[in-house]
A tleap script that builds the chain and sets N, CA, C and O, in Angstrom:
source leaprc.protein.ff14SB
mol = sequence {
  NMET ILE LEU VAL GLY ILE ASP SER ILE GLU
  ILE GLU ARG ILE LYS ASN SER ILE LYS ASN
  PRO ARG PHE LEU LYS LYS TYR TYR GLY LYS
  ASN GLU ILE GLU GLN LEU GLU GLU ARG ASN
  PHE PRO PRO GLN SER VAL ALA ALA ASN PHE
  CYS ALA LYS GLU ALA PHE LEU LYS VAL PHE
  GLY LYS GLY LEU GLY THR VAL GLU LEU SER
  LYS ILE GLU LEU LEU ARG GLU ARG SER GLY
  LYS PRO TYR LEU LYS LEU ASN ASN ILE ASP
  PHE LEU LYS ASN TYR SER LYS ILE ASN PHE
  SER VAL SER VAL THR HIE THR LYS ASP ILE
  VAL THR VAL VAL ILE VAL ALA GLU VAL LEU
  GLU CPHE
}
set mol.1.N position { 32.484 32.567 20.321 }
set mol.1.CA position { 33.921 32.594 20.275 }
set mol.1.C position { 34.405 31.287 19.626 }
set mol.1.O position { 33.890 30.208 19.916 }
set mol.2.N position { 35.402 31.411 18.746 }
set mol.2.CA position { 35.978 30.256 18.068 }
set mol.2.C position { 37.389 30.035 18.609 }
set mol.2.O position { 38.182 30.973 18.690 }
set mol.3.N position { 37.692 28.810 18.971 }
set mol.3.CA position { 39.021 28.432 19.464 }
set mol.3.C position { 39.551 27.299 18.593 }
set mol.3.O position { 38.779 26.463 18.124 }
set mol.4.N position { 40.862 27.268 18.375 }
set mol.4.CA position { 41.465 26.257 17.497 }
set mol.4.C position { 42.673 25.635 18.182 }
set mol.4.O position { 43.455 26.318 18.844 }
set mol.5.N position { 42.810 24.310 18.007 }
set mol.5.CA position { 43.993 23.598 18.468 }
set mol.5.C position { 44.484 22.687 17.361 }
set mol.5.O position { 43.682 22.102 16.633 }
set mol.6.N position { 45.788 22.564 17.231 }
set mol.6.CA position { 46.378 21.710 16.198 }
set mol.6.C position { 47.568 20.972 16.792 }
set mol.6.O position { 48.280 21.497 17.647 }
set mol.7.N position { 47.769 19.755 16.328 }
set mol.7.CA position { 48.939 19.001 16.755 }
set mol.7.C position { 49.319 18.015 15.664 }
set mol.7.O position { 48.472 17.558 14.896 }
set mol.8.N position { 50.605 17.694 15.607 }
set mol.8.CA position { 51.130 16.694 14.673 }
set mol.8.C position { 52.009 15.726 15.449 }
set mol.8.O position { 52.610 16.088 16.461 }
set mol.9.N position { 52.078 14.503 14.967 }
set mol.9.CA position { 52.914 13.499 15.615 }
set mol.9.C position { 53.446 12.528 14.568 }
set mol.9.O position { 52.783 12.244 13.570 }
set mol.10.N position { 54.642 12.029 14.809 }
set mol.10.CA position { 55.226 11.028 13.921 }
set mol.10.C position { 54.611 9.668 14.231 }
set mol.10.O position { 54.586 9.241 15.385 }
set mol.11.N position { 54.127 9.004 13.218 }
set mol.11.CA position { 53.472 7.701 13.390 }
set mol.11.C position { 54.444 6.676 13.976 }
set mol.11.O position { 54.052 5.847 14.797 }
set mol.12.N position { 55.687 6.730 13.564 }
set mol.12.CA position { 56.697 5.769 14.049 }
set mol.12.C position { 56.834 5.819 15.568 }
set mol.12.O position { 57.023 4.791 16.218 }
set mol.13.N position { 56.736 7.023 16.124 }
set mol.13.CA position { 56.840 7.186 17.582 }
set mol.13.C position { 55.722 6.419 18.296 }
set mol.13.O position { 55.956 5.767 19.314 }
set mol.14.N position { 54.525 6.504 17.756 }
set mol.14.CA position { 53.384 5.809 18.351 }
set mol.14.C position { 53.472 4.310 18.077 }
set mol.14.O position { 53.121 3.497 18.933 }
set mol.15.N position { 53.938 3.948 16.891 }
set mol.15.CA position { 54.071 2.531 16.538 }
set mol.15.C position { 54.932 1.807 17.573 }
set mol.15.O position { 54.631 0.673 17.947 }
set mol.16.N position { 55.987 2.449 18.030 }
set mol.16.CA position { 56.845 1.852 19.053 }
set mol.16.C position { 56.137 1.796 20.406 }
set mol.16.O position { 56.310 0.831 21.151 }
set mol.17.N position { 55.348 2.810 20.729 }
set mol.17.CA position { 54.645 2.858 22.016 }
set mol.17.C position { 53.538 1.811 22.112 }
set mol.17.O position { 53.252 1.317 23.203 }
set mol.18.N position { 52.911 1.465 20.986 }
set mol.18.CA position { 51.819 0.487 20.981 }
set mol.18.C position { 52.299 -0.865 21.523 }
set mol.18.O position { 51.508 -1.634 22.068 }
set mol.19.N position { 53.573 -1.143 21.372 }
set mol.19.CA position { 54.126 -2.421 21.831 }
set mol.19.C position { 54.056 -2.562 23.350 }
set mol.19.O position { 54.135 -3.672 23.877 }
set mol.20.N position { 53.909 -1.446 24.048 }
set mol.20.CA position { 53.820 -1.456 25.507 }
set mol.20.C position { 52.343 -1.433 25.909 }
set mol.20.O position { 51.676 -0.419 25.701 }
set mol.21.N position { 51.806 -2.536 26.486 }
set mol.21.CA position { 50.375 -2.596 26.828 }
set mol.21.C position { 49.933 -1.489 27.797 }
set mol.21.O position { 48.777 -1.067 27.764 }
set mol.22.N position { 50.822 -1.031 28.636 }
set mol.22.CA position { 50.462 0.032 29.583 }
set mol.22.C position { 50.189 1.348 28.873 }
set mol.22.O position { 49.424 2.173 29.375 }
set mol.23.N position { 50.798 1.555 27.721 }
set mol.23.CA position { 50.606 2.797 26.964 }
set mol.23.C position { 49.135 3.005 26.631 }
set mol.23.O position { 48.584 4.076 26.888 }
set mol.24.N position { 48.500 1.991 26.062 }
set mol.24.CA position { 47.085 2.113 25.685 }
set mol.24.C position { 46.209 2.328 26.910 }
set mol.24.O position { 45.330 3.190 26.891 }
set mol.25.N position { 46.428 1.567 27.967 }
set mol.25.CA position { 45.596 1.685 29.166 }
set mol.25.C position { 45.734 3.050 29.830 }
set mol.25.O position { 44.779 3.557 30.419 }
set mol.26.N position { 46.915 3.642 29.736 }
set mol.26.CA position { 47.160 4.923 30.393 }
set mol.26.C position { 46.569 6.103 29.617 }
set mol.26.O position { 46.022 7.027 30.219 }
set mol.27.N position { 46.675 6.077 28.286 }
set mol.27.CA position { 46.345 7.253 27.497 }
set mol.27.C position { 45.048 7.175 26.705 }
set mol.27.O position { 44.585 8.194 26.192 }
set mol.28.N position { 44.451 5.994 26.592 }
set mol.28.CA position { 43.273 5.829 25.743 }
set mol.28.C position { 42.076 5.381 26.572 }
set mol.28.O position { 42.204 4.580 27.498 }
set mol.29.N position { 40.911 5.912 26.220 }
set mol.29.CA position { 39.681 5.547 26.907 }
set mol.29.C position { 39.151 4.206 26.424 }
set mol.29.O position { 39.577 3.681 25.395 }
set mol.30.N position { 38.224 3.671 27.182 }
set mol.30.CA position { 37.623 2.364 26.888 }
set mol.30.C position { 37.033 2.299 25.482 }
set mol.30.O position { 37.261 1.334 24.752 }
set mol.31.N position { 36.275 3.326 25.106 }
set mol.31.CA position { 35.638 3.345 23.788 }
set mol.31.C position { 36.674 3.412 22.666 }
set mol.31.O position { 36.525 2.763 21.631 }
set mol.32.N position { 37.714 4.196 22.882 }
set mol.32.CA position { 38.780 4.292 21.875 }
set mol.32.C position { 39.454 2.939 21.672 }
set mol.32.O position { 39.654 2.488 20.544 }
set mol.33.N position { 39.796 2.309 22.777 }
set mol.33.CA position { 40.481 1.014 22.693 }
set mol.33.C position { 39.610 0.010 21.957 }
set mol.33.O position { 40.107 -0.751 21.128 }
set mol.34.N position { 38.314 0.001 22.252 }
set mol.34.CA position { 37.401 -0.924 21.564 }
set mol.34.C position { 37.373 -0.664 20.064 }
set mol.34.O position { 37.457 -1.599 19.267 }
set mol.35.N position { 37.253 0.614 19.675 }
set mol.35.CA position { 37.229 0.933 18.239 }
set mol.35.C position { 38.546 0.594 17.560 }
set mol.35.O position { 38.555 0.038 16.462 }
set mol.36.N position { 39.650 0.923 18.200 }
set mol.36.CA position { 40.959 0.645 17.612 }
set mol.36.C position { 41.225 -0.859 17.529 }
set mol.36.O position { 41.816 -1.343 16.564 }
set mol.37.N position { 40.784 -1.583 18.545 }
set mol.37.CA position { 40.968 -3.040 18.568 }
set mol.37.C position { 40.206 -3.705 17.421 }
set mol.37.O position { 40.704 -4.646 16.804 }
set mol.38.N position { 38.995 -3.213 17.137 }
set mol.38.CA position { 38.196 -3.746 16.023 }
set mol.38.C position { 38.946 -3.660 14.703 }
set mol.38.O position { 38.710 -4.447 13.786 }
set mol.39.N position { 39.857 -2.688 14.620 }
set mol.39.CA position { 40.609 -2.466 13.387 }
set mol.39.C position { 42.071 -2.902 13.516 }
set mol.39.O position { 42.913 -2.538 12.695 }
set mol.40.N position { 42.362 -3.689 14.562 }
set mol.40.CA position { 43.720 -4.212 14.800 }
set mol.40.C position { 44.756 -3.118 15.051 }
set mol.40.O position { 45.909 -3.248 14.637 }
set mol.41.N position { 44.358 -2.055 15.716 }
set mol.41.CA position { 45.247 -0.981 16.140 }
set mol.41.C position { 46.135 -0.436 15.019 }
set mol.41.O position { 47.360 -0.511 15.123 }
set mol.42.N position { 45.544 0.111 13.948 }
set mol.42.CA position { 46.382 0.694 12.893 }
set mol.42.C position { 47.190 1.860 13.468 }
set mol.42.O position { 46.615 2.763 14.075 }
set mol.43.N position { 48.504 1.853 13.287 }
set mol.43.CA position { 49.355 2.883 13.905 }
set mol.43.C position { 48.938 4.316 13.564 }
set mol.43.O position { 49.023 5.198 14.419 }
set mol.44.N position { 48.488 4.561 12.328 }
set mol.44.CA position { 48.103 5.931 11.984 }
set mol.44.C position { 46.861 6.360 12.761 }
set mol.44.O position { 46.728 7.538 13.095 }
set mol.45.N position { 45.952 5.433 13.056 }
set mol.45.CA position { 44.755 5.776 13.828 }
set mol.45.C position { 45.087 5.955 15.303 }
set mol.45.O position { 44.569 6.863 15.953 }
set mol.46.N position { 45.945 5.095 15.831 }
set mol.46.CA position { 46.363 5.233 17.234 }
set mol.46.C position { 47.079 6.572 17.404 }
set mol.46.O position { 46.878 7.266 18.401 }
set mol.47.N position { 47.911 6.932 16.433 }
set mol.47.CA position { 48.608 8.216 16.474 }
set mol.47.C position { 47.616 9.377 16.375 }
set mol.47.O position { 47.757 10.376 17.081 }
set mol.48.N position { 46.620 9.250 15.508 }
set mol.48.CA position { 45.611 10.309 15.367 }
set mol.48.C position { 44.875 10.531 16.682 }
set mol.48.O position { 44.613 11.670 17.067 }
set mol.49.N position { 44.544 9.448 17.365 }
set mol.49.CA position { 43.840 9.575 18.634 }
set mol.49.C position { 44.694 10.315 19.661 }
set mol.49.O position { 44.198 11.177 20.387 }
set mol.50.N position { 45.980 9.972 19.717 }
set mol.50.CA position { 46.861 10.650 20.667 }
set mol.50.C position { 47.005 12.122 20.292 }
set mol.50.O position { 46.962 13.003 21.151 }
set mol.51.N position { 47.172 12.367 19.026 }
set mol.51.CA position { 47.325 13.720 18.503 }
set mol.51.C position { 46.088 14.568 18.828 }
set mol.51.O position { 46.217 15.747 19.157 }
set mol.52.N position { 44.916 13.985 18.739 }
set mol.52.CA position { 43.671 14.705 19.036 }
set mol.52.C position { 43.618 15.149 20.493 }
set mol.52.O position { 43.083 16.214 20.801 }
set mol.53.N position { 44.169 14.341 21.382 }
set mol.53.CA position { 44.184 14.690 22.802 }
set mol.53.C position { 45.003 15.961 23.018 }
set mol.53.O position { 44.598 16.856 23.759 }
set mol.54.N position { 46.153 16.026 22.364 }
set mol.54.CA position { 47.005 17.210 22.501 }
set mol.54.C position { 46.369 18.419 21.815 }
set mol.54.O position { 46.427 19.527 22.350 }
set mol.55.N position { 45.768 18.229 20.652 }
set mol.55.CA position { 45.102 19.336 19.959 }
set mol.55.C position { 43.951 19.873 20.814 }
set mol.55.O position { 43.756 21.086 20.894 }
set mol.56.N position { 43.191 18.983 21.450 }
set mol.56.CA position { 42.092 19.395 22.325 }
set mol.56.C position { 42.628 20.269 23.462 }
set mol.56.O position { 42.059 21.321 23.755 }
set mol.57.N position { 43.696 19.848 24.090 }
set mol.57.CA position { 44.261 20.637 25.194 }
set mol.57.C position { 44.712 22.015 24.709 }
set mol.57.O position { 44.560 23.011 25.416 }
set mol.58.N position { 45.264 22.062 23.502 }
set mol.58.CA position { 45.718 23.345 22.946 }
set mol.58.C position { 44.556 24.292 22.671 }
set mol.58.O position { 44.724 25.510 22.734 }
set mol.59.N position { 43.383 23.751 22.369 }
set mol.59.CA position { 42.203 24.599 22.177 }
set mol.59.C position { 42.003 25.486 23.396 }
set mol.59.O position { 41.647 26.657 23.268 }
set mol.60.N position { 42.232 24.927 24.576 }
set mol.60.CA position { 41.956 25.640 25.826 }
set mol.60.C position { 43.222 26.151 26.510 }
set mol.60.O position { 43.172 26.598 27.656 }
set mol.61.N position { 44.354 26.086 25.810 }
set mol.61.CA position { 45.603 26.586 26.385 }
set mol.61.C position { 46.107 25.749 27.539 }
set mol.61.O position { 46.780 26.256 28.436 }
set mol.62.N position { 45.783 24.474 27.518 }
set mol.62.CA position { 46.205 23.555 28.578 }
set mol.62.C position { 47.370 22.710 28.073 }
set mol.62.O position { 47.523 22.504 26.869 }
set mol.63.N position { 48.177 22.231 28.990 }
set mol.63.CA position { 49.294 21.384 28.615 }
set mol.63.C position { 49.080 19.960 29.058 }
set mol.63.O position { 48.135 19.653 29.784 }
set mol.64.N position { 49.974 19.088 28.610 }
set mol.64.CA position { 49.931 17.694 29.052 }
set mol.64.C position { 50.051 17.671 30.571 }
set mol.64.O position { 50.782 18.469 31.156 }
set mol.65.N position { 49.342 16.767 31.192 }
set mol.65.CA position { 49.375 16.661 32.640 }
set mol.65.C position { 48.253 17.409 33.328 }
set mol.65.O position { 48.035 17.227 34.526 }
set mol.66.N position { 47.527 18.261 32.585 }
set mol.66.CA position { 46.424 19.002 33.207 }
set mol.66.C position { 45.129 18.201 33.197 }
set mol.66.O position { 44.216 18.483 33.973 }
set mol.67.N position { 45.048 17.206 32.324 }
set mol.67.CA position { 43.869 16.348 32.211 }
set mol.67.C position { 44.357 14.924 31.958 }
set mol.67.O position { 45.313 14.711 31.211 }
set mol.68.N position { 43.706 13.970 32.574 }
set mol.68.CA position { 43.992 12.572 32.287 }
set mol.68.C position { 43.612 12.315 30.828 }
set mol.68.O position { 42.441 12.438 30.467 }
set mol.69.N position { 44.581 11.960 29.991 }
set mol.69.CA position { 44.343 11.869 28.549 }
set mol.69.C position { 43.295 10.830 28.173 }
set mol.69.O position { 42.658 10.958 27.127 }
set mol.70.N position { 43.102 9.816 28.988 }
set mol.70.CA position { 42.087 8.806 28.672 }
set mol.70.C position { 40.666 9.373 28.758 }
set mol.70.O position { 39.718 8.736 28.300 }
set mol.71.N position { 40.516 10.563 29.339 }
set mol.71.CA position { 39.204 11.208 29.413 }
set mol.71.C position { 38.826 11.909 28.110 }
set mol.71.O position { 37.675 12.294 27.907 }
set mol.72.N position { 39.819 12.065 27.230 }
set mol.72.CA position { 39.599 12.692 25.920 }
set mol.72.C position { 39.655 11.572 24.884 }
set mol.72.O position { 40.720 11.005 24.641 }
set mol.73.N position { 38.529 11.255 24.282 }
set mol.73.CA position { 38.501 10.151 23.323 }
set mol.73.C position { 38.176 10.668 21.925 }
set mol.73.O position { 37.248 11.455 21.739 }
set mol.74.N position { 38.949 10.217 20.958 }
set mol.74.CA position { 38.640 10.470 19.556 }
set mol.74.C position { 37.989 9.211 19.019 }
set mol.74.O position { 38.617 8.155 18.944 }
set mol.75.N position { 36.730 9.332 18.648 }
set mol.75.CA position { 35.979 8.195 18.120 }
set mol.75.C position { 35.607 8.485 16.673 }
set mol.75.O position { 35.744 9.612 16.198 }
set mol.76.N position { 35.135 7.458 15.983 }
set mol.76.CA position { 34.756 7.616 14.583 }
set mol.76.C position { 33.360 7.070 14.351 }
set mol.76.O position { 32.998 5.998 14.835 }
set mol.77.N position { 32.581 7.844 13.593 }
set mol.77.CA position { 31.265 7.355 13.170 }
set mol.77.C position { 31.486 6.229 12.162 }
set mol.77.O position { 32.608 6.023 11.699 }
set mol.78.N position { 30.434 5.508 11.825 }
set mol.78.CA position { 30.564 4.435 10.820 }
set mol.78.C position { 31.138 4.943 9.510 }
set mol.78.O position { 31.842 4.214 8.812 }
set mol.79.N position { 30.840 6.184 9.178 }
set mol.79.CA position { 31.335 6.788 7.935 }
set mol.79.C position { 32.830 7.096 8.011 }
set mol.79.O position { 33.464 7.366 6.991 }
set mol.80.N position { 33.389 7.055 9.218 }
set mol.80.CA position { 34.795 7.392 9.406 }
set mol.80.C position { 34.999 8.795 9.962 }
set mol.80.O position { 36.113 9.155 10.342 }
set mol.81.N position { 33.930 9.594 10.012 }
set mol.81.CA position { 34.044 10.960 10.513 }
set mol.81.C position { 34.447 10.944 11.994 }
set mol.81.O position { 33.799 10.292 12.813 }
set mol.82.N position { 35.524 11.671 12.328 }
set mol.82.CA position { 35.975 11.690 13.726 }
set mol.82.C position { 35.156 12.665 14.576 }
set mol.82.O position { 34.665 13.686 14.094 }
set mol.83.N position { 35.028 12.312 15.854 }
set mol.83.CA position { 34.383 13.207 16.813 }
set mol.83.C position { 34.976 12.971 18.192 }
set mol.83.O position { 35.586 11.932 18.446 }
set mol.84.N position { 34.795 13.939 19.079 }
set mol.84.CA position { 35.309 13.835 20.438 }
set mol.84.C position { 34.245 13.327 21.390 }
set mol.84.O position { 33.072 13.687 21.286 }
set mol.85.N position { 34.669 12.489 22.313 }
set mol.85.CA position { 33.841 12.107 23.460 }
set mol.85.C position { 34.656 12.502 24.687 }
set mol.85.O position { 35.750 11.983 24.909 }
set mol.86.N position { 34.118 13.416 25.474 }
set mol.86.CA position { 34.833 13.960 26.619 }
set mol.86.C position { 34.185 13.451 27.905 }
set mol.86.O position { 32.968 13.529 28.076 }
set mol.87.N position { 35.003 12.938 28.787 }
set mol.87.CA position { 34.513 12.271 29.994 }
set mol.87.C position { 34.945 13.006 31.259 }
set mol.87.O position { 36.094 12.891 31.684 }
set mol.88.N position { 34.028 13.761 31.860 }
set mol.88.CA position { 34.267 14.407 33.158 }
set mol.88.C position { 35.538 15.239 33.196 }
set mol.88.O position { 36.410 15.009 34.034 }
set mol.89.N position { 35.644 16.193 32.304 }
set mol.89.CA position { 36.795 17.085 32.286 }
set mol.89.C position { 36.407 18.341 33.063 }
set mol.89.O position { 35.550 19.114 32.635 }
set mol.90.N position { 37.049 18.526 34.198 }
set mol.90.CA position { 36.652 19.565 35.148 }
set mol.90.C position { 36.565 20.964 34.554 }
set mol.90.O position { 35.575 21.661 34.774 }
set mol.91.N position { 37.583 21.393 33.803 }
set mol.91.CA position { 37.570 22.778 33.339 }
set mol.91.C position { 36.452 23.056 32.340 }
set mol.91.O position { 36.116 24.218 32.110 }
set mol.92.N position { 35.869 22.020 31.744 }
set mol.92.CA position { 34.757 22.237 30.810 }
set mol.92.C position { 33.479 22.649 31.529 }
set mol.92.O position { 32.541 23.128 30.892 }
set mol.93.N position { 33.430 22.471 32.840 }
set mol.93.CA position { 32.258 22.874 33.610 }
set mol.93.C position { 32.073 24.396 33.587 }
set mol.93.O position { 31.005 24.903 33.932 }
set mol.94.N position { 33.131 25.123 33.175 }
set mol.94.CA position { 33.040 26.585 33.052 }
set mol.94.C position { 32.249 27.012 31.818 }
set mol.94.O position { 31.922 28.189 31.662 }
set mol.95.N position { 31.947 26.062 30.949 }
set mol.95.CA position { 31.239 26.354 29.697 }
set mol.95.C position { 29.919 25.580 29.689 }
set mol.95.O position { 29.871 24.421 30.101 }
set mol.96.N position { 28.846 26.229 29.217 }
set mol.96.CA position { 27.591 25.482 29.132 }
set mol.96.C position { 27.389 24.813 27.786 }
set mol.96.O position { 26.736 23.772 27.712 }
set mol.97.N position { 27.936 25.388 26.712 }
set mol.97.CA position { 27.691 24.818 25.385 }
set mol.97.C position { 28.905 25.040 24.484 }
set mol.97.O position { 29.314 26.175 24.236 }
set mol.98.N position { 29.471 23.934 24.000 }
set mol.98.CA position { 30.602 23.987 23.063 }
set mol.98.C position { 30.347 22.961 21.967 }
set mol.98.O position { 30.002 21.815 22.254 }
set mol.99.N position { 30.513 23.368 20.721 }
set mol.99.CA position { 30.480 22.440 19.585 }
set mol.99.C position { 31.908 22.259 19.093 }
set mol.99.O position { 32.667 23.220 18.977 }
set mol.100.N position { 32.261 21.009 18.804 }
set mol.100.CA position { 33.605 20.702 18.316 }
set mol.100.C position { 33.540 20.160 16.896 }
set mol.100.O position { 32.614 19.434 16.533 }
set mol.101.N position { 34.535 20.524 16.105 }
set mol.101.CA position { 34.737 19.943 14.787 }
set mol.101.C position { 36.171 19.416 14.770 }
set mol.101.O position { 37.103 20.103 15.189 }
set mol.102.N position { 36.331 18.191 14.279 }
set mol.102.CA position { 37.643 17.543 14.284 }
set mol.102.C position { 38.023 17.159 12.860 }
set mol.102.O position { 37.218 16.597 12.117 }
set mol.103.N position { 39.254 17.471 12.495 }
set mol.103.CA position { 39.771 17.072 11.190 }
set mol.103.C position { 41.095 16.342 11.389 }
set mol.103.O position { 41.983 16.816 12.096 }
set mol.104.N position { 41.208 15.174 10.747 }
set mol.104.CA position { 42.400 14.334 10.865 }
set mol.104.C position { 42.960 14.098 9.473 }
set mol.104.O position { 42.215 13.801 8.539 }
set mol.105.N position { 44.271 14.229 9.336 }
set mol.105.CA position { 44.921 13.893 8.078 }
set mol.105.C position { 46.265 13.250 8.392 }
set mol.105.O position { 46.863 13.508 9.436 }
set mol.106.N position { 46.729 12.411 7.474 }
set mol.106.CA position { 48.044 11.824 7.693 }
set mol.106.C position { 48.726 11.495 6.372 }
set mol.106.O position { 48.086 11.277 5.343 }
set mol.107.N position { 50.039 11.469 6.449 }
set mol.107.CA position { 50.863 10.975 5.360 }
set mol.107.C position { 51.371 9.611 5.814 }
set mol.107.O position { 50.873 9.058 6.794 }
set mol.108.N position { 52.321 9.088 5.136 }
set mol.108.CA position { 52.926 7.816 5.542 }
set mol.108.C position { 53.615 7.948 6.905 }
set mol.108.O position { 53.706 6.978 7.657 }
set mol.109.N position { 54.096 9.151 7.216 }
set mol.109.CA position { 54.922 9.340 8.402 }
set mol.109.C position { 54.318 10.196 9.512 }
set mol.109.O position { 54.689 10.039 10.676 }
set mol.110.N position { 53.399 11.093 9.175 }
set mol.110.CA position { 52.937 12.089 10.153 }
set mol.110.C position { 51.415 12.189 10.154 }
set mol.110.O position { 50.766 12.129 9.110 }
set mol.111.N position { 50.867 12.343 11.358 }
set mol.111.CA position { 49.438 12.599 11.547 }
set mol.111.C position { 49.286 14.024 12.060 }
set mol.111.O position { 50.062 14.479 12.901 }
set mol.112.N position { 48.280 14.724 11.546 }
set mol.112.CA position { 47.944 16.062 12.042 }
set mol.112.C position { 46.453 16.096 12.348 }
set mol.112.O position { 45.631 15.586 11.587 }
set mol.113.N position { 46.128 16.705 13.472 }
set mol.113.CA position { 44.729 16.856 13.883 }
set mol.113.C position { 44.473 18.333 14.184 }
set mol.113.O position { 45.256 18.992 14.869 }
set mol.114.N position { 43.362 18.830 13.658 }
set mol.114.CA position { 42.899 20.189 13.949 }
set mol.114.C position { 41.546 20.064 14.629 }
set mol.114.O position { 40.662 19.343 14.167 }
set mol.115.N position { 41.405 20.779 15.731 }
set mol.115.CA position { 40.121 20.819 16.437 }
set mol.115.C position { 39.674 22.269 16.523 }
set mol.115.O position { 40.415 23.140 16.978 }
set mol.116.N position { 38.452 22.508 16.078 }
set mol.116.CA position { 37.834 23.829 16.175 }
set mol.116.C position { 36.705 23.724 17.197 }
set mol.116.O position { 35.849 22.844 17.113 }
set mol.117.N position { 36.724 24.631 18.151 }
set mol.117.CA position { 35.675 24.662 19.174 }
set mol.117.C position { 34.886 25.957 19.014 }
set mol.117.O position { 35.454 27.048 18.965 }
set mol.118.N position { 33.579 25.815 18.936 }
set mol.118.CA position { 32.687 26.972 18.906 }
set mol.118.C position { 32.032 27.065 20.287 }
set mol.118.O position { 31.161 26.268 20.635 }
set mol.119.N position { 32.468 28.046 21.052 }
set mol.119.CA position { 31.927 28.243 22.397 }
set mol.119.C position { 30.681 29.097 22.254 }
set mol.119.O position { 30.762 30.265 21.874 }
set mol.120.N position { 29.525 28.515 22.559 }
set mol.120.CA position { 28.254 29.214 22.391 }
set mol.120.C position { 27.811 29.918 23.670 }
set mol.120.O position { 27.182 30.974 23.612 }
set mol.121.N position { 28.135 29.339 24.819 }
set mol.121.CA position { 27.723 29.919 26.087 }
set mol.121.C position { 28.773 29.657 27.146 }
set mol.121.O position { 29.390 28.592 27.184 }
set mol.122.N position { 28.967 30.650 28.009 }
set mol.122.CA position { 29.870 30.469 29.158 }
set mol.122.C position { 29.064 30.139 30.385 }
set mol.122.O position { 29.629 29.948 31.462 }
savepdb mol mol.pdb
quit
């Protein structure tokens, strides 16, 4: 079974939120913060990470508030390829095997993230 989630966000909205230190601690995981910090928190990347959290929830028909967002991390390989790191998300225990593909794109103003999940086993 193939499931898809998509989300878009205005970069300016996140740029303003970055100024609040509690924002990062509340919504971003340790690994995400470390990667973003290495790059001086580029607003388009911080926005992409937030956007990925919402796109991930949409894959499973979940809304904000159903999962602690810091448990959903968007990380990047050295090549820049994005991938998900999921930390103890209860509803995923219903699935034995899921492969995720993540695509991120942005303009000067907007970030969009698409997540495709291939559910191999329930």
